[in-house]
C-alpha positions, 0 to 999 in steps of 0.5 A: 665285081671281078674279085667277087666273081673269082672268089665265088668261082673258087668256092664252087670249085672247092666244094666240087673238089671236096664232093669228088675227092675228099677221102672217106673211110668206106669202100662201097661195093656194087649190088643189085637192089630188087623191087619189093615183092612182099607187099600185102593188100590188107594194109591197115593204114591207121592202126598205129595211130592209136599208139600211146607214148610213155616215158617221153620226158625220160630220154631218147631212143629206147630201141627195144622194149621188154617186160619182166614176169611181174609186168614191169616195162624196161626201156634202154635210152641212148645215154646208157640208162635203162629205165623201169616202169610199172605195167601202166608205163608210169613211175619211171625208175633207173634200173641200170646204167651201162655207160654205153648204148643198150639196144636189144633186151631179153629176160632169161628164166631167172629174170636177169635182163640180157642186154646187147650193148652196142659199145659194151658187148653182151651184158647180164643185169640182175634184178638189183641192177648189178651189171655183168659183162658176158662177152666182148669178143667171139673167136678172137674178133671183138663185138663191134656192134652188139645189136639184138638178142633172143633166148631159147627155152634151154637158156641159150642166148642168140644174138647179133653183132651187126658189124665187126668193122663199123660201130653204132656211130657209123651205122650209115657207113656199114649200110652204104658200104654194103659189105657183110660184116655181121654175125649171128652168135650163140652163147651158153650161160652154163658153159660160157661157150660162144659160137658163130652160127652164121657170119657174112651177114649184111648188117645183122639186126633183129633176132627171134626164135621160133615157137617150136625152138627149131630155127632163128630168124635174123633181119639183114637190114641192108639186104631188105631180107630175113634169114632163117638159121636152123638150130634143131632138127635134121636141118640144124646148121643150115640157113636159107632166105625166109623173106626177101625184097621186103617193102621196108628196111627191117630192124627188129624182129620178135616172136610172140611165142604163138607162131607170129613174128613181129618185124619193125621197119624204121622206114619204107624203102626209098627209091633214091637209095635203091637207085644207088645200089650199083653206083659206088662212086655216088654213094661215096659222094653222099657220105661227104655231104652234111648229115642233113643233106643225106637221104633220111627216113620219112615219118612213117610208123610201119610193122608187119606180123608174119607167120612161120611160113613167111605169110604176112598176117598183119600190116600195120601203118601210121603215115601221119606226121605225128606218128611214133616213128621210126619204129625199130622194135615190136614186142607183144605181151599180154595183148599189147604191142610195145614199140621201140625207136632208135631216135624217138623220145619214149616208147609206144604201146598199142593194142595187139590186133586180133587174128 
């Protein structure tokens, strides 16, 4: 019995020593998480329950969805495949295979699909599936986590590099460490010139251009906020906070071209994460835990629609256990909202709410 007791005590001490001292790659910084202030009373709790799911047997994790000028739907899966569906979400066909991890999608004026591939960089895919690498580095710094993209009417491509240090497999490390490794970048496809418009972003994620083409919005996931960067007019080159202290963790953002931005939230904010914002040591302990013991998002489909003055017009939810979640992107096209997810099989479609 004494031998068993000593063995058990030793095992416990080893576990404690591991949790306290085992080396981890992150160097967390202290920051102050503020209470959410962007709540909106007109929550539509059951709206996203009407979501239909397509491509459920075709793959996992189509983080962003886009629709071409013919009405065909495109979904990028975690194994590198981008599948094309007809306008009814049926008849799936392989469009291209990047051999990486395609995330953000956007069609240019010539119906080329511009792809942010977290592993391969910024790509262009023609309608016959030919893949061209546009960028793998900017200003001598490699694209470590090419994330989301939008294209201006003049053809300029705006995209984010979520983190120059951490790759997609380690996205949790970027968020837990809470350092500003993200960038907003522009790329001119005619001159092949690229430019960093804003750096020092906290997990630079979704990108959306305003209807009047005067500014770009970027989601800073780990700061629970949206940044505005002016790209035209008297404020060109300046930036400011567009929305702060959001009630969820923002991922994708898109413009419907009519003054509404759709913001996707993979999860509502979790109190345990907010409470650890100033506790750097405990955040390192959490990263030593097995993944299944680390804080994870609850099943909750969540998206908001905001106008260009940062007023919340729509607040859409589905808190059921069967919800299509986590929602990482929302794209509006001809009266429908197309929902993408980083980890759910298939993509969702729901009727866009009336104004």
